[in-house]
N, C-alpha and C positions, 0 to 999 in steps of 0.2 A: 351489292355494288357491283356494276358492270365492267368487263374488260374486253379489250379486243386482241387477238391472237395473229401474229403475222408470220410468215415463214414456217418451212417444215423441216429443214436441216438441224442436226444436233449443235449443241454449243462447243465449238472448237476453241475457244479463247483459253488461254492459260497464262498464269501469272509468274513471272520470276523477278523478284525484288520489286523495283519500281517499272517493270516492263510487262506489256500485255502483248501477246503474241499468237497469231492464228496458227493451228497446225495444218500444214499444206507441203506438197512436194515441190511446189514452186518457190523461187528464190524471194525473198522480200525485196521490195523496190520503193516502198513509201514509208517513211516514219513520220507519224504525226506526233507532236508534243502537245499536251494540254497540262499546263501547270507543273505538277512533279510527276505525271506518268507519260512515259512513251510509249506509242502504239506501232508495232512492227507489222506493217499490212501489205496489201498488193494494189497497184494502180488501177488495173483493169476493171474490177467490180466496182470500186468507189468513183472513179472519174466517171464511169457511164452513168450515175445516178446524182452525182453533187456537182453542180455547175460551178461553185467557187474553185474546187480542185481542178475541173478543166481549165479553167482560166490560169492557175498558177503553173500547172503542168504542161501547158499547151506548147511549149517550145521544147521540152524534153522529149528524150528517147524512151522506148519501152524498157529497154536494158538498164537506162539510167537510174541510179537510185536518188530519190528527192526526198528532203527533210522540210518539213513544214511546221511552224509554231501557232498553234491557235490558242493562246491564253485567254483572249477574250470572248471566246465561244461561250454563249449563254447555256447554263445547265452543267457546265464542267464535263469531267470525263466520263460520268455515268451516262449524260444524254448523248455524249458523241459515240459511245460505244454501243448504245441502241442503235444509232444511225448507221454505224459501220455494221452491225449484225444484220441489219436490214438490207444493205447491199449485198452482203453474203448469203443472204436468204436463210440465216439462222433464226430459229423460232424465239420469237419475243413477245412480250405481253404488255399491252398499254392500259393503264387504268386512270383513274382521278388522281391518282397520287403523282404519276409520272408525265402525264400528258402535256402539261404546261412546258416544262423544262425540254422535252422531246421535240415538241411542235417549235419552240423557240430556237433549238439547235438546228433542226431541219430546215427552218426559213434562213438561218445564219448559212448554212451549206449550200442553200440555193437548190434543194431537193425538191423542185416544183415540176408541174406538167411541161414547162417549155424546155426542160432539160430531158426528162423521159416521160413518156405517157404513163399514168398510173403510178405515179412517183409517191414518196412518204408524205409530203405535205398535203397532198389532197386526201389520203386516207385517214390522216391525223383530224384533219378539218370536219371531214364527214362523221367520223367517231364522237368528235366533240358535239357536233350540231344535233345528232341523233340520238345519242346516248347520255352525253354528260349532262347537258342542259335539261334532258327531259328526266332525269332523275333528281330527287330531292336531296340526298345526303352527297352524291357526286356533284352536284353544283357547290356545295359547301366545302367539300374538301378541295376541289379546283381552286375555289376563291381563297381558301387559306393558303394554298401553294403560291399564290401570285405575290405573297410577300417578299420571296426570294428574288423575283424579277419584276419588280414594280413597272420599270420604263417600257419593257417588252410587253408585259401584259396589258398597260394602258395603250401601247400603240396598235397592238394586234386586237384591241377591244375585248380581252378575256374578262378583264375585270368588269366591265360594264354588263357584258352579255350574263355572266352569272348573278350579278345582282338583281338584274331584271327577272331572271328565271327564277330566284328565291322568292322575289316580291310576287311574283305572279302566281306562285303555289301557296304562299301565305294568305293570300286574300280568297283563295277558293274555298267555296262552302265546305264546312266539314263532311257534309255527306257525301260530296264527290272526290275526297282524299282517298287514293288507292295505294300510295307508296308508303313504305316502311319510315318511322320516326321515332324519336327517343323520347320517353315520357316515364319518369320514374317517381311520380308524386305520391307520397304516403298514402294508403289508402285505396289506390286506383289499381285495377286488375283488368286486363283486356279480356280476360275469360267471362267475367261479370258484366263488363260494360261493353256493349256492342257498338254503340255509337262512338264517333270519334270526338274528343273533348276540343272545346274552341280553341284552347290556347295549345294544341298539339305541337306548334313550331317552335315555341319558346326556347326550349331546352337545346335544339340544335342549332339555332340562330346565336345562343350564347357562347358558342365554342369558337366564334370570329374574335379578332381582336377589335379594340374599341373603335377604329376608323371604320372598319366594314360594318360593324354592328351600327354605327351611327348614320351610316349611308342608307341601310336597309330600314331603320326606323323613321328617317327622315322621308324616305320613298313611300312607305306604307301611310305616314300621316298626310302627304300630298295628295293621296288618292281618296281621302275620307270615306273608307268603306268600313273599316274595323273600328267598333267602340273604343273610347279612350281608356276604359278598364282594361282591355287586352293589351294595349300598348304599355300600360303602367304595370301590368304583370310580368311583361317581358323585361322591364326595367329592373323589376323588383328580383328576378330570376337571375339576371346577369350581374346585379350589385351582390346578391349573395354567393354567386359562383366566383367573382373575381376580386371582391373587396374584401379585406381581412377584417376580424372583427377587433374591437376595441383591445381585447385581452391580448391578441395576437400582436398589435401595435405597441403594446406596452411592454411585453416580454420578449421583444425581438433582440437577439443577440448577436446579429450578423455584424459584419464590419462597417465601417463608417461609410466607405463608398458604395458598397452594396444596398446599404441602407438608404442611403441618399437616392439611389437610383430607383429603389423599389418605391419610395416614398413619392418621387416624382411620377412614376408610372400610375400609382394608385390615385393621387391626386388630378391627373389627367382623367381618368377614369370616372372619378366623382364628379368632378365639374362637368363632363360631357353627358353623364346620367341626368344631372339636375338641369341643364339645358333642354334635354330631351321629355321632361315630365308635361304633360298637355296640361292645358290651363283649365280644363273641366275640374270641379270640386269632385272629390271621390275618385279620380282617375288612379291614385295610390292611397294607402291607407296611412293615417296619422302617425302608426307605429313605425312604418317604413321612413317616412320624413325625419321623425326624431332620431333614428337610428343613423341615417345619412349625417345628421346634423351633430351627433357626438363623435362619429367618424371624423367629419370636417374640422373638429377642433384639434385632433391628433396629426391631421395631414397637412395643416396649415393652408387651406385653400384660399382663394381670393375674397375679399371682403364682399364682392359683388354675389358671388355664390353661396357665401354664408348668410347674406341679407336675404336673398331670395328663398333659401331653404325656411330661415326663420319666418318670412311672410307666408309661405305656403302652409307651414305647419300652424300659424296662427288661424288661418282661414279654417280648419279643421280641428281645432284644439279642443272643442266641445265634445269630440268623438273619442278623445285619448282616456286610457286607462291607467290605473297606478303601475301596471308592469311595462308599460310603453315609456314612462318617466325614469323608471329603474332599470333601463337596459344595461346588461352586463353587470348588474349589481353595483353599479356606479352612481354617484348622486352629482349630476351635473346642474347646480342650483343656477349658475349664471345662465346657462342656456334656457333652463326652464323659466327662469325670470324674463329674459329676452323675449321668448314667445308669449309669456304672460302679458307683457306690456305692450307687444305688437297685437295681441288679440283685444285688448282693451281699447287700443286707439282705433283698430278697424271697426269694431261695433259701435263705438262712439261716434265714428263717422258716418256709419251707414244708417245707425237708428237714432241721431240726434233728434230729440223732441218727441219719439215715439215711444211713449213711456209703457202704453199698454199691449206694445208688440209681443205675442206670445213666445215667438222663436227666439227674440232676443233675450227674454226672461229665463227661457228654459236653458239657453247656451250658458248664460251667466250662472245660473244656479249648477250646472253640471260641472262648470270650471271651478266654482267655488268648493264644490265637494272634493274635486280632484286634488286641489291645493291642499286642502285640509287634511286629507290622507296622505298626501306627499310630505307634509309637515311633521306628521306623525312618526314617519319612517325615518327622515332625516334628522329629526331631533334626537335619535338614539345615537348618532354619529359622533365620536369624541372630537374628531376632527373638524366638526363643523363650526364656523365661525359665527358667533352670535350675530354679526352685522347682515350676514347674507339672509340668515334666518329671519331677522327683522325686516329686512328689505322685501322678501317675499311674501312675508305676512302683511306687509303695508300695502303692498302693490293690488292685493286683492280688493281692499277696501280703502281706497285713497280718498273719497270723498265723504266719508262719515260726518253728520253734524254732531253737535254737543249733545241733542237729545237722544241721538241713535247711540251715542259712546255710553251715556248713563243707563240706556235699556240694556246695552251689553254687559256693564258692570252688575246690574241686577241679576243677570243669569248666574253669577258666580256663586258657587256654594262655599260660603268662607269656612264652613265647619270642616272641608276636606282639604283645605290649604296647610302646607307644612309651615313649620316654625320659621325657615328661611323665606318662604313666600309672604308669610304675615308681616315679617320685619321689613321686607322690602316693600309691601303695599302700604305700609303705615308712613315710610318715608317718601312715597311718591305723591307729590303735589298735583298731579293730573287726576288723580282718582277722585270720584264725587265724594262728598261729606258723608253722605248715608253709608257708603260702601265701607270707608275707613271707620266709622263707629260701630258698625256691625263686627268688623274683624276685631276691633279692640274690645268689645263685649264678649265674643266668643272665646278670645284668649284670656280674658279675666275670668270667664265662667269656667273654663277648663282648668285654669289654676287653683280656683277654690274647690272645685271636685276633687283635685289631687290632694289637697290639703284637709279636706273632711274626711277623705278616705283613709288617709295616712293616720289621723288622730283616732278614728274608730276602731283602726287595726291595733293600735298601741294600748288601749284599755277597753278591752271586751268585757272585762268583770263588772264595768259600770253600767252595762246595758241592760242588765238583768238583777234580781235579788233571789238568792238562794235560800233554801230553807231545809231541814233535814229530810231525809228519804222516808217516806211511808209507805205502807199497804193499803190497797184499796180493799172493797168488800171480797173481791174475788181473790185476794191473796196475793195480787201482783204488785211489783215493787216499783213505785213512781219514782221520777228524778226529783232532785231538790230544785228545780227550776219549775216555777208554777207559771200557768198560762195566764193567770190574773195578777196584776200588780197595783200599787197605789200609788197616784201621782202625788204631787206637792201639797195639794188641797186635801189628799186624804181619800180621795175618791178611787173605787176600783175600775180600772182599765184593763181591756184586753191585750195581751201582749203579742205582738206579730214578730216573727223572725227576721234576722238581719237581711235575709235574701230577698224577703218580700218587700221590706222597706226600701231596699236599693231598687227593686224592679219598679215599685210604683212611683218612686222620686224620678227613674230614669224616663219613664213614659210622659211624666208630668212636664219635666225639663225640655224633651222633644217637642210637645204641644206649644209650650209657652216661648220657646226660643225667639222665633220671629217677632212676637209680641213684645216681649221685653226688650228686644233690640230697638225696635221702633219707639217704645216708651223710653229708653233710655236716650235715644238722640233727641227727643223732643225736650226732655228734661235738660239735657246738657245745653240746648240752644235756647229754650225758652227762659230758664230760671236765672241764665247768667246775662249780664249787660255787656258781655263782650261780643265781638263780632265771630260769627261760626268758624271763620278761617283761622282767626287768632286761638279758639279753642283748640282746635287740632294742632297748631302750631306748639302750643303748650303741651299738649299730650306727648306730641313726638319729641319734644325736648325732654320732658320727663323721662321718656324712654331711653 
């Protein structure tokens, strides 16, 4: 950053308690009080350059001591001391950090060309125009200092000139950027990347407060030079830098007054960022919109801002991923549900009657898969209310016909249902008759298998016949269990092991389960004179 050096004499100011004095052989005849600090000075060097002091001390003699109070001097004691040192010819340094306060103080003291040629104001204005406004970071730093003197900055045109200088440099083509800037993105190295990135300006601009940031973004948008994605990137960087995360909002342990003040500040930042988002789709990512929406629920933003975020998020909801919905490992089901409902309303309005639109079908399919994955995650949360889970599930498919619901029930694998799920399904009057019959069949078949297995394990000696052990022709002893047995008719049959019988029975059961379920359903309905619904009611009452 640039600076200006004025004067050549060494610093002879010294402090004694709340008094600043100049080392000199001459007696002090001018006392200047600024707030709590008093300056013991001399008339001749200051009156010669300060028109205000000339008017005040016009009627006084040179030997007469004059005391003046300048409590309303802009910039305070520090700015006045720089002006006083300039009058004494003491060496001073002017930079972007102190030029505004010094210029305002010099203007207040009337240190202009009409008082003396080559005066302080002219030198400061020349340095501001030729160096400060020509520099990138100098303009930003000077603009930051205008917060302390807003009225003076506006009246002198400092604020507007700094903003115009910043905007002019932002819209400069990257190939023409010759000044230094801050760029700390992960994976970026200036040694490896010789070209200037398109968003080189975003991090430095994000050092400004929200009011100045808004003025710069609005000015950039009004020129229509930069693409909306670059403006969206600047908004994203500013939000990441200035807005706290949801975890910090929850764990904040500051006092109530400070927390209220901080929340008010963050609320203003968020609402301003939302108002600056370009209308173009894709100017900001869906993940960024969802994060803003989750933060807004903790800051209590206005309903207008929240609805705007929901609307913008719904436009790009088909681009979202599961990690976007699980921001900070929290399950914002209400927000996801609101965005989903807005998405469905939006696409119904845009594609009403256009059934074969591929974009519409692709978007619906992506959102459906996303919500399915989201439901799988939130279902593991013990604190998840069933009503919210059901509401989110029903929102994905609000207009299913009766035939489509039956087709969905046919997809169910009744063999994999738990006992609690089967009990609930049997009592559900909305399930199709076929599904209920299948569930009853598999439950009955499972019970019969358990009973049969228990019986076989209790009487293993009845499965085979034993005979005394004998020796074969080779002299090997054979077991008392023969491989051939007599059946009830006296015929010889080949004995199979218990494991072989179980394996064959299992394969046979798996192949015929679906067929038996269908036959059982037909048998229950056809052979009975009752209505099918009454059959189910009777079965459920028996259970």
